GUPA-151549 format. One record per residue: residue in three letters; x negated, y, z negated of N, C-alpha, C, O, CB in turn. Coordinates in steps of 0.02 Angstrom, whole numbers, plus 32768, in hexadecimal, padded with zeros to 4 digits. Glycine has a CB too. Layout:
REM GUPA-151549
  papa   n_x   n_y   n_z  ca_x  ca_y  ca_z   c_x   c_y   c_z   o_x   o_y   o_z  cb_x  cb_y  cb_z
   ala     X     Y     Z     X     Y     Z     X     Y     Z     X     Y     Z     X     Y     Z
...
REM end
This chain:
REM GUPA-151549
  papa   n_x   n_y   n_z  ca_x  ca_y  ca_z   c_x   c_y   c_z   o_x   o_y   o_z  cb_x  cb_y  cb_z
   met  B4A5  2F64  A976  B49B  2F55  A944  B453  2F6D  A90C  B421  2F4B  A907  B4A3  2F1B  A955
   ala  B45C  2FA7  A8EB  B40D  2FC7  A8DB  B403  2FB1  A8AD  B3C6  2FB1  A8AA  B3FB  300F  A8D3
   asn  B418  2F98  A87D  B3EA  2F72  A835  B3CF  2F34  A845  B3AF  2F11  A81E  B419  2F5E  A7EF
   gly  B3DC  2F24  A883  B3C4  2EBC  A87D  B3A3  2EC5  A8DF  B39E  2EF0  A90A  B43E  2E5F  A871
   ser  B396  2E8C  A8D6  B366  2E7F  A923  B374  2E54  A935  B368  2E22  A913  B31E  2E79  A92A
   pro  B39D  2E4B  A980  B3AD  2DE9  A9A0  B39B  2DB4  A983  B3BC  2D88  A969  B38C  2DCE  A9DF
   val  B358  2DBC  A98B  B33A  2D8A  A962  B381  2D81  A920  B3BC  2D71  A922  B2E1  2DAA  A941
   phe  B34C  2D97  A8E8  B375  2D9E  A8AE  B3C4  2D99  A89E  B3E4  2D73  A87A  B365  2DD1  A89F
   gly  B3DB  2DDA  A8CD  B438  2DD1  A8B7  B434  2E01  A888  B411  2E32  A87A  B45E  2D7F  A890
   val  B45C  2DE7  A879  B46A  2E0A  A80A  B462  2DEE  A7DE  B481  2DEF  A7A9  B4AC  2E1C  A7E5
   his  B426  2DC5  A7F3  B415  2D98  A7B5  B3CB  2DC8  A791  B3AD  2DBE  A75C  B3FE  2D35  A7D6
   gly  B3BF  2DFE  A7C7  B37F  2E16  A7A6  B3B0  2E73  A77F  B394  2E9F  A760  B327  2E22  A7FB
   ala  B3E5  2E71  A78C  B407  2E89  A765  B42C  2E76  A727  B43F  2E9B  A6F9  B41F  2E99  A781
   ala  B434  2E36  A72F  B46F  2E24  A6E8  B41D  2E19  A6C8  B413  2E35  A692  B4C0  2DC7  A6EA
   leu  B3FB  2E01  A6DA  B3B3  2DE9  A6A4  B3B8  2E2E  A673  B3D6  2E29  A63D  B34E  2DE1  A6D7
   ala  B393  2E7D  A68B  B396  2E98  A68B  B3BB  2ECA  A63D  B3A8  2EE9  A60B  B39D  2E89  A6C0
   leu  B408  2EB0  A667  B432  2EA9  A62C  B42E  2E94  A5F5  B41B  2EAC  A5C0  B455  2E93  A631
   arg  B44A  2E4D  A60C  B435  2E1B  A5BD  B408  2E44  A598  B416  2E61  A563  B406  2DC7  A5C9
   ser  B3CC  2E46  A5B9  B396  2E55  A57D  B3A3  2EA2  A578  B3AB  2EAA  A53B  B33B  2E40  A590
   gln  B3A8  2ED2  A58F  B3D0  2EF2  A55C  B41A  2EFC  A514  B426  2F1E  A4E3  B3D5  2F0A  A57D
   arg  B433  2ECB  A536  B464  2EBA  A51D  B46A  2E8F  A4BE  B491  2E8E  A48F  B477  2E93  A559
   leu  B40C  2E65  A4D7  B404  2E36  A49D  B3F3  2E7C  A477  B418  2E8D  A449  B3C4  2DEE  A4A0
   ser  B3B6  2EA7  A48E  B3A0  2ECB  A47A  B3E2  2F06  A459  B3BE  2F36  A44C  B370  2ED6  A4AB
   met  B3FF  2F0F  A452  B443  2F2C  A43B  B43C  2EFA  A416  B407  2EE5  A400  B486  2F38  A467
   leu  B481  2EDC  A40A  B476  2E8D  A3D4  B471  2E7B  A39C  B495  2E76  A36B  B44A  2E6E  A3D7
   ala  B418  2E6A  A3B2  B3DD  2E90  A36F  B3DE  2EC7  A359  B3D3  2EC6  A31C  B39A  2E96  A37B
   ser  B3E6  2F02  A370  B3DE  2F36  A348  B41E  2F31  A32E  B40C  2F1D  A2F7  B3C9  2F75  A365
   asn  B461  2F34  A32A  B496  2F12  A310  B47E  2EDD  A2CE  B488  2EEB  A293  B4B7  2EEC  A34F
   ile  B467  2EB4  A2DD  B46F  2E6D  A2AF  B42F  2EA0  A267  B434  2EA4  A22A  B440  2E01  A2EB
   ala  B40F  2EB2  A286  B3B7  2EEF  A26A  B3F5  2F1E  A235  B3FB  2F04  A1FE  B37B  2F44  A2D4
   asn  B414  2F4C  A23C  B43D  2F6A  A210  B45B  2F54  A20A  B48C  2F74  A21E  B452  2F93  A20F
   ala  B474  2F0A  A1EB  B4BF  2F07  A1DE  B4BE  2F2D  A182  B4F4  2F3B  A166  B4E1  2EA1  A1E7
   ala  B482  2F36  A163  B499  2F53  A12C  B48C  2F98  A124  B480  2FAC  A0EB  B483  2F33  A0F9
   thr  B48C  2FBC  A150  B46E  3001  A169  B4BB  303D  A16E  B4DA  3046  A1A2  B442  2FEE  A1C8
   pro  B4D3  306C  A114  B502  305F  A114  B50E  30A4  A150  B4E1  30CE  A152  B51E  3053  A0CD
   asn  B54B  30AD  A17E  B561  30DF  A1C5  B559  30B1  A1E5  B592  30BF  A1F5  B539  3124  A1E3
   tyr  B547  3077  A20A  B51A  3068  A246  B54D  3034  A24F  B568  3003  A235  B4C3  3052  A23E
   lys  B54A  3069  A294  B587  3040  A2CD  B564  3007  A309  B539  2FFE  A333  B5B4  308A  A307
   ala  B591  2FF1  A2EC  B577  2FA7  A32E  B596  2FA1  A373  B5D2  2FA4  A382  B58F  2F52  A312
   arg  B564  2F9A  A398  B561  2FDB  A3C9  B550  2F85  A40D  B52D  2F53  A404  B504  3038  A3B1
   asp  B58A  2FA0  A45C  B56A  2F3D  A483  B587  2F5E  A4D7  B5B5  2F82  A4EA  B5B9  2EC6  A457
   ile  B562  2F46  A4EC  B572  2F55  A531  B5A4  2F13  A53D  B5A3  2EDC  A521  B52B  2F5B  A565
   asp  B5CB  2F2B  A56C  B5F6  2F02  A59C  B5E0  2EEB  A5D0  B5FB  2EFC  A605  B625  2F1E  A5B0
   phe  B5AB  2EC0  A5CF  B5A3  2EAD  A620  B5A7  2E9B  A651  B585  2E90  A684  B595  2EA3  A631
   asn  B5E6  2E97  A63A  B626  2E9F  A694  B626  2EDB  A6B6  B630  2EE6  A6F2  B686  2E9C  A689
   ala  B617  2F08  A67D  B622  2F49  A69B  B5F0  2F60  A6B2  B5E6  2F65  A6EF  B63A  2F76  A677
   ala  B5C0  2F75  A67C  B578  2F76  A6A1  B575  2F46  A6D7  B56F  2F5F  A70F  B53C  2F65  A670
   leu  B579  2EFF  A6D3  B550  2EBF  A71E  B56E  2F06  A751  B547  2F2F  A769  B58C  2E42  A739
   asp  B5BB  2F09  A75C  B5E4  2F24  A784  B5CC  2F87  A7AC  B5DE  2FA6  A7DE  B62B  2F1D  A74F
   arg  B59E  2F94  A776  B59C  2FD2  A785  B549  2FDF  A795  B53A  3015  A7AD  B5BF  2FFC  A749
   ala  B518  2FB1  A78A  B4EC  2FA2  A789  B4F3  2F95  A7DD  B4DD  2FBF  A804  B4DE  2F76  A753
   thr  B512  2F5A  A7F4  B508  2F4D  A835  B541  2F5F  A846  B564  2F2E  A855  B4F5  2F0E  A84A
   lys  B56C  2FAF  A84F  B56D  2FD0  A885  B543  3013  A885  B557  304D  A882  B5AE  2FDA  A892
   gly  B50F  2FFF  A889  B4D0  3028  A882  B4C2  3063  A83F  B492  3087  A84C  B4D0  3050  A8C6
   gln  B4DA  306F  A80B  B4CC  307B  A7C7  B489  3076  A7B3  B474  3041  A7CB  B4F0  3054  A7A0
   ser  B459  3094  A790  B424  3061  A775  B420  3058  A731  B42B  3087  A70A  B3E3  3072  A787
   leu  B40E  301B  A71B  B3FD  2FF6  A710  B40C  3029  A6AF  B446  3018  A6A2  B3BC  2FDC  A742
   ser  B3F6  3052  A67A  B3F7  3087  A66B  B43C  3097  A651  B44F  3089  A618  B3DF  30A9  A69B
   gly  B46B  30BF  A68E  B48A  30D8  A6B2  B4DA  30A6  A693  B50E  30B1  A673  B465  30D3  A700
   ala  B4A9  3055  A6C4  B4F9  3041  A6B2  B502  3029  A677  B535  3030  A655  B518  300C  A6DC
   val  B4D0  300D  A668  B4D1  3006  A60D  B4EF  3056  A5DB  B519  306D  A5B5  B468  2FF8  A5F1
   asp  B4C5  305E  A5F6  B4D7  30B6  A5C3  B51E  30C5  A5D8  B536  30E8  A5AB  B49B  310E  A5E1
   ser  B54A  30BD  A606  B59D  30C5  A5F2  B5AC  308E  A5E6  B5CC  309C  A5B4  B5D2  30E0  A623
   ser  B5B2  3041  A5EB  B5B9  300F  A5C4  B5BB  301A  A56A  B5DF  300B  A53B  B582  2FE7  A5DE
   val  B59F  302A  A56F  B58B  301F  A516  B5C9  3026  A4EF  B5C9  3061  A4DC  B553  305E  A4F2
   glu  B5F4  300E  A4DD  B60E  300B  A49F  B604  3005  A438  B5DF  2FE5  A413  B623  2FE5  A4B6
   tyr  B633  302F  A430  B62C  3015  A3E2  B64F  2FE1  A3B1  B68B  2FE8  A3AB  B637  3045  A3C2
   arg  B637  2FB7  A394  B67A  2F71  A3A7  B69B  2F95  A358  B67B  2FAC  A328  B654  2EEF  A3A5
   val  B6EA  2F8D  A361  B70C  2F8E  A32F  B70F  2F57  A2EE  B727  2F25  A308  B73E  2F94  A34C
   pro  B708  2F4F  A2C8  B70E  2F24  A29B  B744  2EFC  A293  B77E  2F0F  A297  B706  2F3D  A26E
   val  B72D  2EB5  A284  B781  2EA6  A265  B78B  2EAA  A207  B7BE  2EA7  A1E4  B79A  2E41  A280
   thr  B746  2EB3  A1F4  B753  2EBB  A1A4  B717  2F0E  A191  B6DA  2F10  A195  B72F  2E57  A16F
   pro  B735  2F34  A185  B704  2F74  A193  B702  2F68  A156  B72C  2F55  A12D  B715  2FC2  A1B3
   ser  B696  2F83  A150  B686  2F91  A0FD  B67E  2FD9  A0D5  B674  3011  A0EB  B641  2F73  A0F0
   leu  B684  2FCB  A0AD  B695  3029  A087  B665  3010  A084  B661  2FE0  A05E  B6C6  3055  A044
   asp  B62C  3025  A0AA  B5DB  3054  A0B0  B5F6  305E  A0E9  B5BA  3067  A0F2  B580  3031  A0AE
   gly  B625  306C  A13A  B623  307E  A172  B5EB  3049  A18D  B5C6  3065  A1B5  B617  30C7  A176
   asn  B5E5  302A  A188  B5BA  2FF3  A198  B5DB  2FC1  A1D2  B5FE  2F94  A1BC  B5AD  2FCB  A153
   thr  B5D5  2FC4  A212  B614  2F9B  A23C  B5D4  2F5E  A260  B5BD  2F56  A298  B64E  2FDF  A28D
   val  B5CF  2F4C  A23E  B596  2F0E  A24C  B5DF  2EC9  A214  B5FB  2EC3  A1DE  B51B  2F29  A211
   glu  B5D9  2EA9  A253  B5EC  2E67  A24A  B5A3  2E16  A246  B590  2DF1  A274  B625  2E64  A292
   leu  B58F  2E16  A1FB  B53D  2DFB  A223  B576  2DC0  A25B  B578  2DCB  A298  B4E6  2DBB  A1D1
   ser  B594  2D95  A244  B5B1  2D4F  A25A  B5A9  2D73  A2A4  B57D  2D6C  A2CF  B60C  2D30  A238
   thr  B5E3  2D9A  A2A3  B5EA  2DB1  A2E9  B5A0  2DA9  A330  B590  2D8C  A364  B5FE  2E04  A2D7
   glu  B58D  2DDC  A2FF  B54E  2DFA  A326  B50C  2DA2  A339  B4F3  2D85  A369  B51F  2E4C  A2DB
   gln  B50F  2D9D  A2F9  B4F2  2D4E  A31E  B518  2D33  A346  B503  2D3E  A37F  B4E6  2D11  A2F1
   thr  B555  2D0D  A345  B571  2CE4  A389  B568  2CF7  A3D2  B560  2CD1  A402  B5B7  2CE3  A386
   leu  B56A  2D5B  A3CD  B578  2D81  A414  B51C  2D7F  A417  B517  2D8A  A453  B5AE  2DE5  A413
   phe  B4E8  2D7A  A406  B4B7  2D72  A402  B497  2D3D  A415  B466  2D3B  A439  B4B1  2D7E  A3D9
   ala  B4BE  2CFD  A3F3  B486  2CA7  A40F  B4B6  2CB4  A45B  B491  2CC7  A489  B49D  2C2E  A3CD
   glu  B4F1  2CAD  A46C  B517  2CCF  A4A6  B4E3  2CD7  A4EE  B4D0  2CB6  A51E  B532  2D21  A489
   asn  B4DE  2D1E  A4CB  B49E  2D3C  A4FD  B473  2D34  A50A  B45A  2D42  A540  B487  2D61  A4FE
   ala  B44A  2D06  A4BF  B417  2CEB  A4E2  B40D  2CB7  A502  B3D6  2CAC  A51C  B3F5  2CE8  A4C9
   val  B445  2C88  A508  B459  2C42  A53D  B457  2C72  A579  B436  2C6C  A5AC  B4B4  2C10  A532
   gln  B479  2C9A  A56B  B48D  2CAC  A5C2  B45A  2CC8  A5EA  B451  2CC9  A626  B4C9  2CE3  A5CC
   tyr  B42A  2CEB  A5A4  B3FC  2D0F  A5EE  B3CA  2CDA  A5F1  B3A7  2CD8  A623  B3CD  2D6A  A5E4
   arg  B3BE  2CA3  A5B7  B388  2C79  A5D7  B3A8  2C61  A5FC  B37B  2C36  A602  B361  2C4B  A5B7
   thr  B3E3  2C46  A632  B419  2C13  A663  B40A  2C4A  A69D  B412  2C3D  A6D8  B481  2C05  A645
   thr  B3EE  2C98  A67D  B3EA  2CB4  A6CA  B3A3  2CBB  A6E6  B394  2CC5  A721  B40B  2D00  A6D0
   leu  B374  2CB2  A6AD  B33D  2C8F  A6C5  B32F  2C6E  A6E4  B313  2C74  A71B  B32A  2C7D  A6B2
   ser  B33D  2C44  A6CA  B328  2BF0  A6E9  B363  2BEE  A715  B381  2BB9  A71D  B326  2BA1  A6AA
   phe  B370  2C1A  A72C  B396  2C0E  A77D  B351  2C3F  A7A3  B323  2C29  A7C6  B405  2C41  A78A
   leu  B35F  2C8A  A78C  B30F  2CA7  A7B4  B2DC  2C66  A7C2  B2CA  2C55  A7FB  B2DB  2CE4  A776
   glu  B2C5  2C41  A77B  B288  2C20  A78C  B293  2BF9  A7D9  B26A  2BFE  A806  B275  2BE9  A74D
   gly  B2C3  2BDD  A7DB  B2D8  2BA7  A7EE  B2D4  2BD8  A85C  B2C0  2BD4  A896  B334  2B88  A7B5
   arg  B2E6  2BEB  A843  B2D5  2C3B  A8A1  B2B4  2C30  A8A4  B2A2  2C03  A8CA  B2CD  2C93  A8B4
   ile  B28F  2C50  A87D  B234  2C73  A870  B21F  2C30  A88E  B20C  2C2D  A8C9  B209  2C88  A809
   gly  B223  2BFC  A867  B1F3  2BB8  A873  B20A  2B97  A8B2  B1E5  2B6F  A8CF  B1F8  2B7C  A834
   thr  B25B  2BAD  A8D0  B257  2BA3  A922  B241  2BBC  A943  B22F  2BA8  A97A  B27C  2BA3  A942
   leu  B239  2C07  A923  B20F  2C2F  A979  B1C9  2C41  A958  B1B7  2C7B  A956  B23D  2C93  A9A3
   lys  B193  2BFA  A936  B16E  2BE9  A942  B168  2BBE  A943  B141  2BB2  A915  B156  2BF8  A936
   arg  B17B  2B81  A963  B186  2B3A  A978  B1A9  2B5E  A9CE  B1D6  2B38  A9E0  B1CA  2B02  A933
   ala  B19F  2B94  A9FF  B1BB  2B9E  A9FB  B18D  2BCC  AA48  B192  2BCC  AA85  B1D7  2BA1  A9BC
   leu  B15F  2BF2  AA0F  B10F  2C19  AA2E  B0F0  2BDC  AA53  B0ED  2BD5  AA90  B0CC  2C37  A9E5
   arg  B0DA  2BB3  AA22  B0AC  2B8E  AA17  B0C8  2B4B  AA59  B099  2B3D  AA7D  B0A7  2B7E  A9BE
   gly  B0E5  2B3B  AA61  B117  2B18  AA95  B122  2AD0  AA68  B0FF  2A9F  AA71  B0EF  2B0A  AAF0
   glu  B14E  2AD4  AA41  B148  2A77  AA2D  B192  2A69  AA53  B1A9  2A2F  AA55  B149  2A5A  A9BC
REM end
């Protein structure tokens, strides 16, 4: 596993990818009123698969970015649907926090082991 450590496994890469996805979704939300803005998202599973098979995180993200196809097209060419973006942002934020909690638990276990507890 090129982008993970034996201690943290896939979770380190997952946390970094979730962070990148949060940024991308936030950008979509921020540009909801920008004419011709095209909403983008990361195919998280594809990016994680690429990252765990040795591709760099930035390469995994770049090759897993997709443009969102809106359900209701806008007249100004903007493809951001605010409710969709907000829902995806909230879901990804929960998943980010879950991954972070897992890693914090793993680090706490390692600290206790090093202290001999």
